[in-house]
C-alpha positions in Angstrom: 61.0 -112.9 174.4 59.5 -109.7 175.8 62.8 -108.9 177.4 64.7 -109.4 174.2 62.3 -106.9 172.5 62.6 -104.5 175.4 66.4 -104.7 175.1 66.4 -104.1 171.4 64.4 -100.9 171.9 66.1 -99.6 175.0 69.6 -101.2 174.9 69.4 -102.4 178.5 67.4 -104.8 180.6 66.5 -102.5 183.5 62.8 -102.7 183.2 60.7 -100.5 185.5 57.0 -100.9 186.3 56.3 -97.7 184.2 57.7 -99.6 181.2 55.7 -102.8 181.8 54.4 -104.0 185.1 54.3 -107.6 184.0 57.8 -107.6 182.5 59.2 -105.6 185.5 57.8 -108.2 187.8 59.3 -111.0 185.8 62.7 -109.3 185.8 62.5 -108.8 189.6 61.6 -112.5 190.0 64.6 -113.6 187.9 66.9 -111.5 190.2 65.3 -113.1 193.3 65.7 -116.6 191.8 69.4 -115.8 191.0 70.0 -114.7 194.6 68.4 -117.9 195.8 70.6 -119.9 193.5 73.8 -118.1 194.5 73.0 -118.6 198.2 72.5 -122.4 197.6 68.8 -122.3 198.1 66.1 -123.8 195.9 65.7 -121.8 192.7 63.7 -122.2 189.5 66.4 -120.3 187.5 68.0 -122.8 185.2 71.7 -122.5 184.0 70.4 -122.1 180.5 68.1 -119.2 181.3 70.8 -117.6 183.4 73.3 -117.8 180.6 70.8 -116.4 178.0 70.0 -113.5 180.3 73.6 -112.8 181.1 74.5 -112.8 177.4 71.7 -110.3 176.9 73.3 -108.0 179.4 70.9 -108.7 182.3 71.9 -106.9 185.5 71.7 -109.4 188.3 72.5 -106.9 191.1 71.1 -103.5 190.5 72.6 -102.0 193.6 76.1 -103.1 192.6 75.4 -101.9 189.0 74.4 -98.4 190.3 77.5 -98.2 192.6 79.7 -99.1 189.6 78.0 -96.5 187.4 78.5 -93.8 190.1 82.1 -94.8 190.6 82.6 -94.4 186.8 81.1 -90.9 187.1 83.5 -90.1 189.9 86.4 -91.3 187.8 85.4 -88.8 185.1 85.0 -86.1 187.7 88.4 -86.9 189.1 90.0 -86.8 185.6 88.4 -83.4 184.9 89.1 -81.8 188.3 92.0 -83.6 189.9 90.0 -84.4 193.1 87.0 -86.3 194.3 85.3 -83.6 196.3 82.0 -83.5 194.4 79.6 -80.8 195.8 76.4 -82.3 197.2 74.6 -80.1 194.7 76.4 -80.7 191.5 74.3 -79.6 188.5 76.1 -81.5 185.7 75.4 -84.8 187.6 73.1 -84.3 190.6 73.2 -88.0 191.6 77.0 -88.0 191.8 77.1 -85.4 194.6 74.5 -87.3 196.6 76.3 -90.6 196.0 79.6 -89.2 197.3 77.9 -87.8 200.4 76.3 -91.3 200.9 79.7 -93.0 200.6 81.1 -90.8 203.4 78.1 -91.6 205.6 78.4 -95.4 204.9 82.1 -95.2 205.7 81.4 -93.6 209.1 78.8 -96.3 209.8 81.3 -98.9 208.8 84.0 -97.5 211.2 81.5 -97.4 214.0 80.7 -101.1 213.5 77.2 -100.4 212.4 75.4 -101.8 209.3 76.8 -100.3 206.2 76.7 -100.9 202.5 80.4 -100.0 202.0 82.8 -102.9 201.8 86.6 -103.1 202.3 86.9 -103.5 198.5 84.8 -100.4 197.9 86.9 -98.5 200.4 90.1 -99.6 198.7 88.8 -98.6 195.3 87.8 -95.1 196.6 91.1 -94.8 198.4 92.9 -95.5 195.1 91.4 -92.1 194.0 92.6 -90.4 197.2 88.9 -90.1 198.2 88.4 -87.7 201.0 86.4 -89.5 203.6 85.7 -86.5 205.8 85.1 -82.9 204.8 84.1 -80.5 207.5 83.8 -76.7 207.6 86.2 -74.7 209.7 86.0 -71.0 210.4 88.6 -68.4 210.9 87.7 -65.7 213.2 89.1 -62.3 214.0 89.5 -61.0 217.6 85.9 -59.9 217.8 84.7 -63.4 217.0 83.5 -62.4 213.5 83.9 -65.1 210.9 86.4 -63.8 208.3 86.2 -66.8 206.0 84.8 -70.2 205.8 87.1 -72.8 204.5 86.6 -76.5 203.9 89.1 -78.6 205.7 89.7 -81.9 203.9 90.7 -84.9 205.9 92.1 -88.0 204.4 91.0 -91.4 205.6 94.3 -91.8 207.4 93.8 -88.5 209.3 90.2 -89.4 210.1 91.2 -92.7 211.6 94.2 -91.3 213.5 91.7 -89.2 215.5 89.3 -92.1 216.0 89.1 -94.7 218.7 91.3 -97.8 219.0 88.5 -100.0 217.6 88.1 -97.8 214.6 91.9 -97.9 214.0 91.7 -101.7 214.1 88.8 -101.7 211.5 90.8 -99.3 209.3 93.9 -101.5 209.5 91.7 -104.6 208.7 90.2 -102.8 205.7 93.6 -101.7 204.3 95.6 -104.9 205.0 93.9 -106.9 202.4 92.5 -109.3 205.0 
């Protein structure tokens, strides 16, 4: 009942402790119970309560929801600019630049076989936008060694992997083969 009232006032169910500590705790508990249920463990979340919350627009996975929201922001940026190279400091949407940088970092971890939040599906969705996985500065110098200009060299995922180890090439193939 409190969540329904919160939703009618705010048009979402993302309750933070500053909004209401008790309701925020209850919402967090519902997500925990949902995760338990999905994993086949004991859960107090009934199908009826789950359905009611879902119909209300309850977000079961806030991390996935945040990722989807940033991807939607990136799509808008891509439509406006024709590319996905969002500056880290991007005043119109500061969280987007930080998110894009984070996706590149997670991709590097993924290729190295380390723990990463990026998945093959996410890589595929970003690749569909011709996402540039690696951006590195390169400098042009004159004969005296003075930097004449600083350019940003953009490297596609394919170019990045071509310069990587055999293991990383295998991971890249695995991610792009649909396996």
